[in-house]
C-alpha positions, 0 to 999 in steps of 0.5 A, a space after each residue: 490479495 491486498 496492496 500491502 501483500 502484493 507489494 511484499 510478494 513481489 519484493 520477496 520474489 526478487 529476494 529484496 529487503 525492505 532496504 533494497 526496495 526503499 533504494 530502488 524507489 528512491 526513498 531514504 528510509 526503509 520504514 516507509 516500505 514497512 508502512 505500506 506492507 505492515 500498516 497498509 498505507 496507500 502511497 501516492 500514484 507516482 510512488 505506486 509507479 515507482 513501485 511497479 517499475 522497480 518490482 516489475 509489476 504491471 502498473 494497472 494491477 497495482 492501482 486496482 489493488 490500491 483503489 480497492 484497499 482505499 475504498 475499504 478503508 474509507 468505508 470503514 471509516 464512514 461506518 465508524 463514524 456513523 456508529 459514533 454519531 448514532 451512539 450519541 443519539 
């Protein structure tokens, strides 16, 4: 399960809209929550803690999922850059 999937799952378990979650974490725009859920954006550590508190989740679980996803994103970026560089050779 990805960080985004877990956030969505926790939000839906509370029957919250993205507006509700945005309000609970002190964010003015529900678009921020959508970036996390739909585009897989990994928020700052401070925001991960706020999300965990608002959603009743374990902070450690969310940090672990965020770390895994960020690692996968970085690996994908590195591989893409390597392939682009190799194609030039």
